[in-house]
TIKE-799084 format. One record per residue (C-alpha): residue number from 1; residue in one letter; x, y, z. Coordinates in steps of 0.001 Angstrom, whole numbers. Example, Ala and Ser with C-alpha at 12.3 -4.5 7.8 and 13.67 -1.06 7.14 Angstrom:
<vexlos>
{resi->1	resn->A	u->12300	v->-4500	w->7800};
{resi->2	resn->S	u->13670	v->-1060	w->7140};
</vexlos>
This chain:
<vexlos>
{resi->1	resn->M	u->283790	v->125708	w->295315};
{resi->2	resn->F	u->281216	v->126949	w->292952};
{resi->3	resn->G	u->279022	v->127472	w->295979};
{resi->4	resn->N	u->281757	v->129501	w->297624};
{resi->5	resn->L	u->282252	v->131545	w->294519};
{resi->6	resn->K	u->278572	v->132241	w->294359};
{resi->7	resn->L	u->278681	v->133277	w->297917};
{resi->8	resn->I	u->281638	v->135586	w->297391};
{resi->9	resn->L	u->280168	v->137092	w->294240};
{resi->10	resn->G	u->276795	v->137501	w->295929};
{resi->11	resn->G	u->278457	v->139204	w->298916};
{resi->12	resn->A	u->280494	v->141447	w->296590};
{resi->13	resn->A	u->277376	v->142298	w->294576};
{resi->14	resn->A	u->275491	v->143045	w->297767};
{resi->15	resn->A	u->278350	v->145252	w->299003};
{resi->16	resn->L	u->278490	v->146996	w->295634};
{resi->17	resn->L	u->274742	v->147580	w->295671};
{resi->18	resn->L	u->274997	v->148813	w->299214};
{resi->19	resn->V	u->277737	v->151292	w->298325};
{resi->20	resn->A	u->275876	v->152381	w->295155};
{resi->21	resn->G	u->272642	v->152838	w->297106};
{resi->22	resn->Y	u->274457	v->154805	w->299771};
{resi->23	resn->A	u->276128	v->157031	w->297169};
{resi->24	resn->V	u->272837	v->157704	w->295361};
{resi->25	resn->G	u->271054	v->158272	w->298653};
{resi->26	resn->A	u->273821	v->160562	w->299897};
{resi->27	resn->R	u->273509	v->162712	w->296790};
{resi->28	resn->K	u->269744	v->163016	w->297300};
{resi->29	resn->V	u->270197	v->163667	w->301018};
{resi->30	resn->A	u->272784	v->166361	w->300313};
{resi->31	resn->G	u->270224	v->168207	w->298131};
{resi->32	resn->L	u->267562	v->167761	w->300774};
{resi->33	resn->E	u->269925	v->168988	w->303477};
{resi->34	resn->A	u->270621	v->172096	w->301383};
{resi->35	resn->Q	u->266879	v->172662	w->301024};
{resi->36	resn->I	u->266415	v->172170	w->304764};
{resi->37	resn->D	u->269189	v->174685	w->305467};
{resi->38	resn->Q	u->267592	v->177117	w->303044};
{resi->39	resn->L	u->264145	v->176664	w->304620};
{resi->40	resn->Q	u->265641	v->177138	w->308088};
{resi->41	resn->A	u->267256	v->180374	w->306915};
{resi->42	resn->V	u->263929	v->181570	w->305476};
{resi->43	resn->G	u->262205	v->180590	w->308736};
{resi->44	resn->K	u->264772	v->182497	w->310820};
{resi->45	resn->A	u->264373	v->185547	w->308569};
{resi->46	resn->A	u->260579	v->185337	w->308933};
{resi->47	resn->E	u->260920	v->185043	w->312729};
{resi->48	resn->A	u->263225	v->188073	w->312779};
{resi->49	resn->K	u->260772	v->190038	w->310647};
{resi->50	resn->T	u->257916	v->188971	w->312940};
{resi->51	resn->R	u->259896	v->190092	w->316012};
{resi->52	resn->D	u->260680	v->193449	w->314346};
{resi->53	resn->T	u->257059	v->193931	w->313329};
{resi->54	resn->Q	u->255840	v->193000	w->316810};
{resi->55	resn->A	u->258343	v->195449	w->318333};
{resi->56	resn->Q	u->257000	v->198191	w->316040};
{resi->57	resn->I	u->253416	v->197321	w->316985};
{resi->58	resn->D	u->254323	v->197332	w->320686};
{resi->59	resn->K	u->256008	v->200717	w->320303};
{resi->60	resn->A	u->252999	v->202163	w->318455};
{resi->61	resn->L	u->250606	v->200802	w->321089};
{resi->62	resn->E	u->252771	v->202239	w->323857};
{resi->63	resn->E	u->252744	v->205650	w->322159};
{resi->64	resn->Q	u->248979	v->205469	w->321721};
{resi->65	resn->G	u->248619	v->204525	w->325379};
{resi->66	resn->R	u->250680	v->207544	w->326433};
{resi->67	resn->E	u->248639	v->209803	w->324148};
{resi->68	resn->H	u->245420	v->208342	w->325545};
{resi->69	resn->E	u->246624	v->208926	w->329118};
{resi->70	resn->R	u->247589	v->212514	w->328242};
{resi->71	resn->R	u->244175	v->213190	w->326696};
{resi->72	resn->M	u->242387	v->211575	w->329632};
{resi->73	resn->A	u->244357	v->213730	w->332076};
{resi->74	resn->A	u->243472	v->216845	w->330048};
{resi->75	resn->L	u->239795	v->215863	w->329968};
{resi->76	resn->K	u->239800	v->215180	w->333693};
{resi->77	resn->A	u->241443	v->218543	w->334428};
{resi->78	resn->D	u->238931	v->220304	w->332163};
{resi->79	resn->S	u->236049	v->218467	w->333823};
{resi->80	resn->E	u->237279	v->219412	w->337291};
{resi->81	resn->R	u->237675	v->223044	w->336208};
{resi->82	resn->R	u->234148	v->223129	w->334770};
{resi->83	resn->T	u->232774	v->221480	w->337895};
{resi->84	resn->K	u->234377	v->224153	w->340061};
{resi->85	resn->E	u->233016	v->226898	w->337796};
{resi->86	resn->L	u->229505	v->225432	w->337944};
{resi->87	resn->Q	u->229698	v->225002	w->341717};
{resi->88	resn->A	u->230806	v->228633	w->342049};
{resi->89	resn->A	u->227943	v->229739	w->339792};
{resi->90	resn->L	u->225492	v->227723	w->341862};
{resi->91	resn->A	u->226844	v->229162	w->345105};
{resi->92	resn->G	u->226553	v->232637	w->343567};
{resi->93	resn->A	u->222949	v->231925	w->342583};
{resi->94	resn->T	u->222176	v->230815	w->346133};
{resi->95	resn->A	u->223735	v->233990	w->347521};
{resi->96	resn->R	u->221812	v->236132	w->345003};
{resi->97	resn->N	u->218583	v->234370	w->346003};
{resi->98	resn->A	u->219230	v->235117	w->349660};
{resi->99	resn->E	u->219800	v->238803	w->348826};
{resi->100	resn->L	u->216705	v->238922	w->346628};
{resi->101	resn->Q	u->214645	v->237269	w->349386};
{resi->102	resn->K	u->215806	v->239959	w->351840};
{resi->103	resn->R	u->214639	v->242626	w->349390};
{resi->104	resn->V	u->211255	v->240873	w->348967};
{resi->105	resn->N	u->210884	v->240698	w->352764};
{resi->106	resn->A	u->211767	v->244403	w->353055};
{resi->107	resn->N	u->209206	v->245248	w->350364};
{resi->108	resn->N	u->206584	v->243145	w->352166};
{resi->109	resn->S	u->207291	v->244979	w->355438};
{resi->110	resn->E	u->206983	v->248324	w->353681};
{resi->111	resn->R	u->203746	v->247129	w->352033};
{resi->112	resn->A	u->202305	v->246202	w->355417};
{resi->113	resn->S	u->203269	v->249630	w->356741};
{resi->114	resn->L	u->201682	v->251390	w->353748};
{resi->115	resn->E	u->198508	v->249306	w->354041};
{resi->116	resn->A	u->198235	v->250280	w->357716};
{resi->117	resn->R	u->198662	v->253961	w->356805};
{resi->118	resn->I	u->196017	v->253720	w->354055};
{resi->119	resn->A	u->193343	v->252899	w->356640};
{resi->120	resn->S	u->193741	v->256291	w->358328};
{resi->121	resn->A	u->194824	v->258407	w->355308};
{resi->122	resn->S	u->192876	v->261018	w->353362};
{resi->123	resn->E	u->191773	v->260394	w->349755};
{resi->124	resn->T	u->194781	v->262186	w->348287};
{resi->125	resn->E	u->197186	v->260315	w->350534};
{resi->126	resn->K	u->195417	v->257018	w->349747};
{resi->127	resn->K	u->196046	v->257510	w->346007};
{resi->128	resn->E	u->199718	v->258284	w->346675};
{resi->129	resn->L	u->200077	v->255296	w->349005};
{resi->130	resn->Q	u->198240	v->253059	w->346504};
{resi->131	resn->G	u->200751	v->254090	w->343814};
{resi->132	resn->K	u->203621	v->253151	w->346154};
{resi->133	resn->L	u->201950	v->249787	w->346831};
{resi->134	resn->E	u->201735	v->249111	w->343085};
{resi->135	resn->V	u->205421	v->249966	w->342657};
{resi->136	resn->L	u->206314	v->247594	w->345518};
{resi->137	resn->S	u->204148	v->244847	w->343986};
{resi->138	resn->E	u->205883	v->245274	w->340630};
{resi->139	resn->Q	u->209298	v->245189	w->342311};
{resi->140	resn->N	u->208320	v->241973	w->344131};
{resi->141	resn->R	u->207210	v->240357	w->340835};
{resi->142	resn->M	u->210589	v->241228	w->339263};
{resi->143	resn->L	u->212492	v->239977	w->342336};
{resi->144	resn->V	u->210553	v->236696	w->342354};
{resi->145	resn->A	u->211234	v->236271	w->338602};
{resi->146	resn->Q	u->214969	v->236722	w->339277};
{resi->147	resn->M	u->214819	v->234187	w->342125};
{resi->148	resn->D	u->213020	v->231728	w->339849};
{resi->149	resn->A	u->215770	v->232155	w->337237};
{resi->150	resn->N	u->218430	v->231501	w->339892};
{resi->151	resn->N	u->216502	v->228464	w->341152};
{resi->152	resn->C	u->216441	v->227133	w->337602};
{resi->153	resn->L	u->220251	v->226861	w->337763};
{resi->154	resn->K	u->219863	v->224265	w->340510};
{resi->155	resn->L	u->217665	v->221966	w->338416};
{resi->156	resn->Q	u->219193	v->219029	w->336574};
{resi->157	resn->V	u->218829	v->219157	w->332802};
{resi->158	resn->P	u->217166	v->216010	w->331412};
{resi->159	resn->A	u->219609	v->213765	w->329570};
{resi->160	resn->A	u->217444	v->213756	w->326437};
{resi->161	resn->A	u->217659	v->217543	w->326239};
{resi->162	resn->I	u->221396	v->217813	w->326833};
{resi->163	resn->A	u->222665	v->214766	w->324891};
{resi->164	resn->P	u->222555	v->216480	w->321454};
{resi->165	resn->L	u->224534	v->219427	w->322853};
{resi->166	resn->V	u->227374	v->217365	w->324334};
{resi->167	resn->K	u->230302	v->217001	w->321957};
</vexlos>
């Protein structure tokens, strides 16, 4: 019987220890569960803040992208306008050169005519014709200088010379 009593008391003590351990553990677990709930709430708040911040960043990037596209379109339009202006200027220079070349050719024809007349002219007429030849020569020098200036428009400017001027 003493053996049975020992067994019953041992079982009761074990059950009591089990219940006491469970109660103590439950109290500690309850505190830990509260901490876990609190940490989960903080985590959810941080995730919400991250989402809000990311949404703001996305919005700012989208606005910057639109502004960049607008500026690029403006630059492209300005570039196309300048290209057309330069092409028109170049075409005008080519047309001016053609007109100047016609005037040089006309002067050369008149020079040839005057030189032919000098051969059979008197001394007085030779001096007058020589003066006309000098005037034609001077006109041709000025016309050629103008053609050279127009031809300069067709030349490409070296990158090293233009780079400091480009904004």
